[in-house]
C-alpha positions as CSV (number, residue, x, y, z in Angstrom):
1,M,-13.2,-17.4,-7.6
2,S,-10.1,-19.8,-6.4
3,K,-8.2,-20.9,-4.1
4,I,-5.0,-18.5,-3.7
5,R,-1.7,-20.1,-4.6
6,F,1.7,-19.1,-2.5
7,L,5.4,-19.6,-4.0
8,R,7.1,-22.7,-2.2
9,S,10.4,-20.9,-0.4
10,A,13.1,-22.9,-2.7
11,A,11.3,-21.1,-5.7
12,L,11.6,-17.9,-4.2
13,E,14.3,-18.0,-3.5
14,E,14.9,-19.1,-6.6
15,L,13.4,-16.8,-8.7
16,R,15.0,-14.4,-6.2
17,S,18.6,-15.6,-7.7
18,K,18.3,-15.7,-11.2
19,I,17.2,-11.7,-11.7
20,P,19.4,-10.6,-13.4
21,Q,19.5,-13.6,-16.1
22,N,15.3,-14.0,-16.4
23,L,15.6,-10.0,-17.5
24,A,14.2,-10.3,-21.0
25,A,11.0,-12.6,-19.3
26,Y,10.3,-9.4,-17.5
27,R,10.7,-6.6,-20.2
28,A,9.1,-9.0,-22.3
29,G,8.1,-12.8,-22.0
30,D,6.6,-14.3,-19.1
31,F,6.5,-17.1,-16.1
32,S,3.9,-19.1,-17.3
33,E,6.4,-22.6,-16.3
34,V,5.5,-20.6,-12.2
35,C,2.1,-21.3,-12.9
36,A,2.1,-24.8,-14.4
37,D,4.6,-26.3,-12.3
38,P,2.8,-27.0,-9.1
39,A,6.5,-27.5,-8.1
40,Y,6.9,-24.6,-8.1
41,W,3.8,-23.3,-6.2
42,F,1.1,-24.8,-3.2
43,E,-2.4,-24.0,-3.1
44,H,-4.3,-22.5,0.3
45,D,-8.0,-22.4,1.5
46,I,-8.2,-18.8,1.5
47,Q,-10.0,-17.8,-2.5
48,F,-10.0,-14.8,-5.1
49,D,-10.7,-13.6,-8.1
50,E,-8.1,-14.1,-10.0
51,A,-9.9,-12.4,-13.1
52,A,-10.8,-9.1,-11.1
53,L,-6.8,-8.7,-11.2
54,A,-7.6,-8.1,-15.0
55,E,-9.6,-5.2,-13.9
56,L,-6.6,-2.6,-12.8
57,L,-5.8,0.5,-14.4
58,M,-3.0,1.2,-16.3
59,P,-1.1,4.1,-15.9
60,A,-2.1,6.9,-18.3
61,D,-1.2,10.1,-18.7
62,G,0.5,10.5,-15.8
63,K,-2.5,9.7,-13.8
64,Y,-2.0,6.0,-12.1
65,Y,-5.4,5.6,-10.4
66,E,-4.3,4.4,-7.4
67,V,-7.8,4.8,-6.3
68,E,-9.4,2.9,-8.1
69,N,-6.5,0.1,-8.0
70,C,-6.3,-0.4,-4.4
71,G,-10.2,-0.9,-4.8
72,I,-9.3,-3.9,-7.4
73,V,-6.7,-5.7,-4.9
74,Y,-8.2,-5.6,-2.1
75,G,-11.6,-6.4,-3.6
76,A,-10.1,-9.3,-5.1
77,L,-8.2,-10.5,-2.0
78,K,-10.9,-9.2,0.3
79,D,-10.5,-13.0,2.6
80,L,-6.8,-12.2,3.1
81,S,-5.6,-11.4,7.1
82,P,-2.7,-8.8,7.2
83,Y,-0.6,-12.0,8.4
84,E,-1.2,-13.1,5.2
85,A,-1.1,-10.1,3.1
86,R,2.7,-9.7,5.0
87,D,3.8,-13.3,3.0
88,E,6.2,-12.8,0.0
89,R,5.7,-16.1,-1.8
90,L,1.6,-14.7,-1.9
91,W,3.3,-10.8,-3.8
92,T,5.7,-12.7,-5.9
93,Y,3.5,-15.4,-6.9
94,L,1.1,-12.8,-8.1
95,S,3.6,-10.3,-9.9
96,H,5.5,-13.1,-11.5
97,T,1.9,-14.4,-13.0
98,A,-1.3,-12.5,-12.8
99,L,0.1,-8.5,-11.8
100,L,2.8,-9.9,-14.9
101,Q,2.1,-7.2,-16.8
102,H,0.4,-3.9,-14.9
103,A,3.7,-4.0,-12.1
104,R,5.7,-3.2,-16.0
105,V,3.8,-0.6,-17.2
106,R,3.3,0.3,-13.4
107,W,7.0,0.4,-12.9
108,P,8.7,0.7,-15.9
109,I,12.0,-1.9,-16.2
110,P,15.1,0.3,-16.5
111,D,17.4,-0.5,-20.4
112,D,20.2,-1.0,-17.4
113,D,20.4,-4.3,-16.3
114,D,21.9,-3.4,-13.2
115,A,19.5,-1.1,-12.4
116,A,17.0,-3.4,-13.8
117,A,17.5,-6.1,-11.2
118,K,17.6,-3.5,-8.7
119,H,14.4,-3.0,-9.5
120,I,13.1,-5.6,-10.0
121,A,14.3,-6.9,-6.5
122,K,12.3,-4.0,-5.3
123,H,8.9,-4.2,-7.1
124,F,8.8,-8.0,-7.9
125,F,9.5,-9.2,-4.5
126,A,8.4,-7.8,-1.2
127,R,11.5,-9.1,1.5
128,D,10.6,-6.7,4.5
129,K,8.1,-4.3,6.0
130,R,8.9,-2.0,3.5
131,Q,8.9,-3.2,0.4
132,V,5.6,-4.9,1.8
133,E,3.4,-1.9,2.3
134,R,4.8,0.7,-0.1
135,D,7.2,-1.4,-2.9
136,N,6.1,-4.7,-4.0
137,V,3.4,-4.1,-6.9
138,G,0.0,-5.9,-5.4
139,S,0.7,-5.3,-1.7
140,R,1.6,-2.2,-1.4
141,L,-1.7,-1.5,-3.1
142,W,-3.5,-4.3,-0.9
143,W,-2.1,-2.1,2.5
144,M,-2.7,0.7,1.3
145,A,-7.2,0.0,1.1
146,H,-6.9,-1.8,4.2
147,L,-5.4,0.7,6.5
148,C,-7.9,2.7,5.6
149,A,-10.9,0.6,5.5
150,R,-10.5,0.8,9.0
151,V,-12.4,4.4,8.9
152,T,-16.4,3.5,9.0
153,S,-16.5,7.4,9.4
154,M,-15.9,8.0,5.3
155,E,-16.6,6.1,2.3
156,R,-13.6,4.4,1.3
157,E,-13.1,6.2,-1.9
158,R,-12.9,9.6,0.2
159,V,-10.3,8.2,2.7
160,L,-8.9,6.7,-0.1
161,Q,-8.1,9.8,-2.2
162,A,-7.1,12.1,0.5
163,F,-4.3,9.5,1.7
164,L,-2.8,9.2,-1.6
165,F,-3.2,13.0,-2.5
166,R,0.1,13.3,-1.5
167,S,3.1,10.5,-1.3
168,D,4.6,12.3,1.6
169,V,1.8,12.5,4.1
170,R,2.0,9.1,2.8
171,A,4.2,7.7,4.1
172,N,4.7,9.4,7.2
173,L,1.5,7.9,8.2
174,V,2.5,4.1,6.8
175,E,6.6,4.8,8.8
176,R,4.8,5.8,12.3
177,P,3.6,3.2,14.8
178,T,1.4,5.6,16.4
179,T,-0.6,6.9,13.6
180,S,-1.2,3.7,11.6
181,Q,-1.1,1.1,14.3
182,C,-4.0,3.1,16.3
183,S,-7.3,3.3,14.0
184,E,-8.9,6.1,16.0
185,L,-5.6,8.4,15.7
186,F,-5.2,7.0,11.4
187,G,-9.0,8.0,10.6
188,A,-8.9,11.1,12.6
189,I,-6.3,12.5,10.8
190,V,-7.2,11.4,7.3
191,Q,-10.7,12.4,8.0
192,K,-9.0,16.5,8.5
193,L,-6.8,15.4,5.4
194,A,-10.3,14.6,3.2
195,I,-11.3,18.2,4.7
196,S,-7.8,19.8,3.5
197,L,-8.1,17.8,-0.4
198,E,-12.1,19.7,-0.5
199,G,-10.4,22.7,0.8
200,G,-7.4,24.7,0.9
201,K,-5.0,22.1,1.2
202,H,-2.8,23.2,3.5
203,L,-2.7,20.0,5.8
204,F,-1.2,18.9,2.8
205,E,2.4,21.4,2.8
206,R,5.2,19.4,4.0
207,S,6.1,21.7,6.7
208,T,2.4,22.1,8.3
209,F,1.9,18.2,8.5
210,R,5.7,17.5,9.7
211,K,4.3,19.7,12.6
212,L,1.1,18.1,12.7
213,M,3.2,15.2,13.2
214,M,5.3,16.4,16.0
215,E,2.6,17.5,18.1
216,I,0.5,14.3,18.0
217,N,4.1,12.4,18.9
218,S,4.4,15.2,21.4
219,V,0.7,14.1,23.1
220,G,1.7,10.2,22.7
221,G,4.0,10.3,24.7
222,Y,1.3,11.4,27.5
223,K,-1.5,10.3,26.4
224,L,-2.1,6.7,25.5
225,L,-4.6,7.9,22.4
226,D,-5.0,4.4,21.3
227,C,-7.1,4.0,23.7
228,L,-8.8,7.8,24.0
229,P,-12.4,7.5,22.2
230,A,-12.7,9.2,18.6
231,V,-14.5,12.5,19.9
232,Q,-11.2,12.6,22.1
233,V,-8.7,12.0,20.3
234,E,-10.7,14.6,17.1
235,A,-10.8,17.4,20.2
236,I,-6.7,17.0,20.3
237,L,-6.6,17.3,16.6
238,D,-9.0,20.2,16.8
239,D,-6.6,22.1,19.1
240,I,-3.4,21.2,17.7
241,I,-4.6,22.7,15.0
242,G,-5.6,25.1,16.1
243,S,-3.2,27.0,18.8
244,K,0.0,24.7,17.1
245,L,-0.9,25.4,13.2
246,K,-2.0,28.4,13.8
247,L,-4.7,27.2,11.0
248,S,-8.0,28.9,10.9
249,S,-9.1,26.2,7.8
250,L,-8.4,23.0,6.4
C-alpha cells in the first residue's frame, strides 16, 4: 500500500496543453518524469494498492473484461470518497503512470494526429462529470463499481454484469439523476435488469428500456421515489412492467 498522488494543478494544465507535443510518449513512450519529480504531484493521506492496478485485464477477442476491471480498480482505491473520485488531478496522474499501458490497449490511439489529440484529452484526462463517469480510463471503472456497490441485495459481480451488459442502458441510468442518485430505485432497476439478463433480455431492448425510464420519470413527478422503501419501489416497477410495458416475463 502507498499514499495516492494527485497532480498539481499547474502540472495538469501543462500536460493538457502539451498533448500534441507528447503524442509519441502517449503512443509508445512513458511519462517517467511525472513519477520522478515531486514538482508534478503531491501525496494525499489516502492509501491505495498500486500493485493491484497491474492486474487489470487487457482486451482480447472483443472482450473488455469490464466487470473484472471495475472490481480491481474499486478494490485498489477502496478508501476513496466520491468527492475525491471526482478530482481530475488524481485520474490524470494515474492515466499517465500506473494506467498508461492499459489505457493504450483499452482505448487505442488513432493514427491521425488531430484525432489522437482529441482522443487523449477524452480518455487520459477527466475535465467534467461526463468524462469522469464515462470516459477516463480509470475513473469510469471506479464510478461504475461505486454505483453498483450500493446495491447490497445481490452479489457485486451479478450487479455489474447487469449494469454493464448494454452501453445505452448504462448511459440512461448514469445520466438520469432521478435513478443514479436514488439508491433504492437504482437497485430495483438493476435487479430487474439482472433477471432480464438471465431470461429473455426484453428489458435491454432499446425501445422497451426507454419506455420504462419514461414511465419511472412520470411516477417520480408526483412521488418522491428516493423517500420510498425498497419494497414500495419494487412494487411500482412491477406495476410499470406489467401494465405499461405489457411484459409477462423479463
